[in-house]
N, C-alpha and C positions, 0 to 999 in steps of 0.2 A: 484601422477598419482591415489592414491585411492581417491582424494576428486574431482578430475574431474566431471563436472555434464554429464557426457557424456554416451549416450546408444550406446553400442557395441554390434555388433555378438560376442558371446562368448563361441557358440555350437561346443563342443566338436568332432562334428562328421565333422566338417568343418576345422579341425588341422590335422597335422601332425610333428610326428619327436617335440614331445610335451616333454620338461626337464624341471623338477624342478629349479627356478630361485632362491627365495628366499621366508620369510613370512614376511611381514608388516603389523602391528595393528593386528596380530593373522588371517591372510588372505594370503595364498599360492597363489605366483605369479609364472607365467612359463612363457618359450617362445617357438614357434613353427615355422612352417613353413605352412602357410594355403596351403589347398590341391587344386584338382583343382576345384571341388562344390565350395569353398569359392571365388576364381576368378572368376568362372561361375556368381557369385551370387554379386560379385564386394564387399564382405568382406576383400578383400585382400588389400582396401584402408586404411584399419587401422593397427595400431602398431600389431607386431608379437610378442607381451609380455603382459601379463595381468592374468586375472582369467578366468577358464573352467566355464561355466555356469551350468553344474550338478553337481559339487561342491558346487559351493556359491547356489545354489538353496537348499541345505541341513541346511544351514545355515541364509540364508538371502532372503528366499524366495519371500519378498517383491522385492527385487531388481532383480530379473529375471521374463521375458517376452516371451512368443514367438512371433516373428513377423511374417509378411504377407507371408514370404515363408516357414514356418513351424519350423525356428530353431531359436536357443534361443538367447535372447540376454538381458545382464546386465547392468543396472541402474548403472554407476561407483560413482554415487554422493550418493546412500544410503548404500554405503558401509562403514560405517563410525560409 
């Protein structure tokens, strides 16, 4: 999962019911439900498991970018 070169909406503000799942290579993974805003912007097309952009931004700032909608996205390819 962490090796994928996908850039995905990962902003905490788009998620509900966030639950810790596991740690892989020192990176915490979570599961969640997409909230209504995420569904409105189409983020719910992505898996509901992965990282939280705000947490990743602290240790991998180059992997996080602000999308055109103002929400944070994570480049999973840079999490290595």
